[in-house]
C-alpha positions in Angstrom: 117.9 85.3 70.9 114.7 86.9 69.7 111.0 86.3 70.3 107.8 86.1 68.4 104.4 86.5 70.1 101.3 84.5 69.5 97.9 85.0 71.0 98.8 83.0 74.2 102.5 82.5 74.3 106.0 83.6 73.1 108.4 81.3 71.3 112.2 81.6 71.3 113.8 82.1 67.9 117.3 82.0 66.7 119.1 85.4 66.1 118.8 84.9 62.3 115.0 85.1 62.7 115.0 88.5 64.4 113.4 90.3 61.5 110.7 87.7 61.3 110.1 88.1 65.1 109.6 91.8 64.8 107.3 91.3 61.8 105.3 88.7 63.7 105.0 90.9 66.8 103.9 93.9 64.7 101.2 91.7 63.0 99.9 90.5 66.3 99.7 94.1 67.6 97.9 95.3 64.5 95.5 92.3 64.7 94.7 93.0 68.3 94.2 96.7 67.6 91.9 96.0 64.6 89.9 93.5 66.7 89.4 96.1 69.4 88.4 98.7 66.9 85.8 96.4 65.3 84.4 95.4 68.7 84.1 99.0 69.8 82.5 100.1 66.6 79.6 97.7 67.2 78.9 99.5 70.5 77.3 103.0 70.0 77.9 103.9 73.6 81.7 103.3 73.2 81.7 105.4 70.0 80.0 108.3 71.7 82.3 108.1 74.7 85.3 108.0 72.4 84.1 111.1 70.5 83.6 113.0 73.7 87.1 112.1 75.0 88.5 113.1 71.6 86.7 116.4 71.9 88.2 117.1 75.3 91.7 116.3 73.9 91.2 118.7 71.0 90.1 121.4 73.4 93.2 120.8 75.5 95.6 120.8 72.5 94.1 123.8 70.6 91.7 125.8 72.7 92.3 129.1 70.8 90.9 127.4 67.6 87.7 126.4 69.3 86.8 128.9 72.0 84.6 131.8 70.8 86.3 134.2 73.2 89.5 134.4 75.2 89.7 132.4 78.3 90.1 135.6 80.5 88.3 138.1 78.2 86.3 140.4 80.4 83.1 142.2 79.4 81.7 144.2 82.3 78.4 144.7 80.5 77.6 141.0 80.3 78.3 139.8 83.8 76.2 136.8 85.1 74.2 136.6 81.9 72.3 133.4 81.3 72.6 131.1 78.3 72.2 132.7 74.9 73.4 132.4 71.4 76.3 134.7 72.1 77.2 132.8 75.3 75.8 129.3 75.1 76.8 128.4 78.7 76.3 131.9 80.1 78.9 134.3 81.6 80.5 134.6 85.1 80.7 137.5 87.5 83.3 139.3 85.4 81.4 138.9 82.1 83.8 136.1 80.9 82.2 133.5 78.6 81.9 130.3 80.5 82.2 128.0 77.5 85.5 129.6 76.5 86.8 129.3 80.1 85.8 125.6 80.1 87.6 125.0 76.8 90.8 126.7 78.1 90.5 124.8 81.4 90.7 121.5 79.6 94.4 121.7 79.1 95.5 121.8 82.7 92.9 119.1 83.6 94.1 116.8 80.8 97.8 117.4 81.5 97.2 116.6 85.1 95.3 113.5 84.3 98.1 112.2 81.9 100.8 113.0 84.5 98.9 111.3 87.3 98.2 108.1 85.3 101.8 108.1 83.9 103.2 108.2 87.4 100.8 105.5 88.6 101.5 103.2 85.6 105.3 103.5 85.9 105.3 103.0 89.6 102.7 100.3 89.7 104.1 98.3 86.9 107.6 98.4 88.4 106.4 97.3 91.8 104.0 94.7 90.4 106.5 93.1 88.0 109.4 93.0 90.4 107.2 91.7 93.3 105.4 89.1 91.3 108.5 87.7 89.4 111.0 87.8 92.3 108.6 86.4 95.0 109.9 85.5 98.4 111.0 88.3 100.7 111.0 90.9 98.0 107.4 90.2 97.3 106.5 90.2 101.0 108.2 93.5 101.6 106.8 95.3 98.6 103.3 94.0 99.0 103.2 95.0 102.7 104.2 98.5 101.6 101.4 98.4 99.0 99.0 97.2 101.7 99.8 100.2 103.9 99.1 102.5 101.0 95.8 100.7 100.2 94.7 101.1 103.8 94.7 104.9 103.2 91.9 106.3 101.0 93.5 107.4 97.7 92.1 111.0 97.9 93.2 111.3 101.5 96.7 110.2 100.6 96.8 112.6 97.7 95.6 115.4 100.0 98.4 114.7 102.5 101.0 114.6 99.7 99.9 117.8 98.0 99.8 119.6 101.4 103.4 118.6 101.9 104.8 119.4 98.4 102.7 122.4 97.5 99.9 123.6 95.3 99.5 123.6 91.5 98.6 121.3 88.7 101.9 119.4 88.7 101.9 118.9 92.4 98.3 117.8 92.5 99.0 115.3 89.6 101.9 113.8 91.4 99.9 113.4 94.6 97.0 111.7 92.7 99.4 109.5 90.7 101.0 108.2 93.9 97.6 107.5 95.4 96.7 105.3 92.4 100.0 103.3 92.4 98.8 100.5 94.8 96.0 99.4 92.5 98.3 99.1 89.5 100.8 97.2 91.6 98.3 94.7 92.8 96.8 94.0 89.3 100.2 93.7 87.7 101.5 91.4 90.4 98.5 89.1 90.0 99.1 88.9 86.2 102.8 88.3 86.6 102.2 85.4 89.1 99.9 83.9 86.4 102.5 83.9 83.6 105.9 83.6 85.4 105.9 79.8 85.6 104.5 79.2 82.1 106.8 77.1 79.7 107.9 79.9 77.5 109.1 82.0 80.5 110.9 79.0 82.0 112.5 78.3 78.6 113.8 81.9 78.4 115.2 81.8 81.9 116.9 78.4 81.4 118.4 79.5 78.1 120.4 82.2 79.9 118.3 85.3 78.9 118.9 88.3 81.1 116.3 89.0 83.7 115.4 92.4 82.2 114.8 90.8 78.8 112.6 88.0 80.3 110.5 90.6 82.1 110.3 93.0 79.1 109.9 90.5 76.3 108.0 87.7 77.9 106.3 88.5 81.2 105.1 92.1 80.7 103.5 91.7 77.2 101.4 88.8 78.4 100.4 90.6 81.6 99.4 93.8 79.9 95.7 93.5 78.9 94.1 93.8 82.4 96.5 96.6 83.2 95.5 98.5 80.0 91.9 98.3 81.1 92.9 99.7 84.5 94.8 102.5 82.8 91.7 103.7 81.0 89.6 103.3 84.1 92.0 105.3 86.2 92.0 108.2 83.7 88.5 108.8 85.0 89.6 108.3 88.6 92.5 110.8 88.1 90.4 113.5 86.5 87.8 113.2 89.3 90.5 113.3 92.1 92.3 116.3 90.4 89.0 118.2 90.1 88.2 117.4 93.8 91.6 118.8 94.9 91.2 121.8 92.7 87.8 122.4 94.2 89.4 122.4 97.6 91.9 125.1 96.4 95.0 122.9 95.9 94.9 123.1 92.0 96.1 125.9 89.7 96.1 129.3 91.2 94.4 132.4 89.6 94.4 133.4 86.8 94.9 129.8 85.7 92.0 127.4 86.1 91.0 123.9 85.5 87.5 122.3 85.5 87.5 121.7 89.2 88.5 125.3 89.9 85.6 126.5 87.8 83.2 124.4 89.9 84.7 125.9 93.0 84.3 129.5 91.7 80.7 128.9 90.8 79.6 127.6 94.2 79.3 131.2 95.4 76.6 131.9 92.8 74.5 128.7 93.1 71.3 130.8 93.7 71.8 133.6 91.2 73.9 131.8 88.5 73.8 128.0 89.0 75.2 127.4 85.5 78.7 128.6 86.7 79.1 125.4 88.7 76.7 123.2 86.7 78.3 123.0 83.3 82.0 122.4 84.5 80.6 119.7 86.8 78.7 118.1 83.9 81.9 118.2 81.8 83.9 116.4 84.5 81.1 113.9 85.1 80.7 113.0 81.5 84.5 112.6 81.1 84.6 110.2 84.0 81.6 108.3 82.6 83.2 108.1 79.2 86.4 106.7 80.5 84.6 104.1 82.6 82.5 103.1 79.6 85.6 102.8 77.4 87.3 100.6 80.0 84.3 98.4 80.2 84.2 98.1 76.5 87.9 97.1 76.4 87.3 94.4 79.0 84.4 93.0 77.0 86.2 93.0 73.7 89.2 91.2 75.3 87.1 88.3 76.5 
């Protein structure tokens, strides 16, 4: 059997219509993407937020093509210099250009953010789909475990995990991702409960379709929209949590840095060179704000 998706339901088709099913699903996906793009383009704030996020991603992918200096290029004659044409964001205590260091620090921050949200999405979706669809004792056991995790503040849970598994970007990302899982699990479960008893799901189950196929082809696609909004929103949560843990010294170790580490390094010079902590902090704050704004835009467009 194969399926074709409409705006509100999926319909079972015969095997001979498999190619038509794939074509229909592709058309629906393109239609939804085009609808979101048109809706976002009408909101100047969303466009600005998207451009800023794209700029951060470009800095993470190709920092050497953008940065005016090397990330660790030392110039002893220019230490703690203020903003100028040569150094738009000033220099640090070793004469290193702060703008260049921020650009090179985007990569570990973005990688950590992607790893954390990837872990949270995979774990949260798995728990939420299984819990919501199976119900009964399985649902009770999984949700009680999620409740325990929700009772612990996410940053505190991440702090406990990173203390146990070690320091570094990857370890911090894993800790933050685990701390975000409960929110994904709750949202996903709520959506699965909404769609699991709808006619097209019941039809797929009574026709003998495998459980994995029912979940993958029928339940998950129609539970995805609120989860997608949460993913974008939690990108901001993840980058903020990673920066906080890096600020506390759990992030990348010297000479590697991320944006949180730059803020931590600049706190010793708040009186003499406040820009060392100011500009990396502004970069993190703007990224969180941009992600939150994009998530809000997605939610409004989906209505």
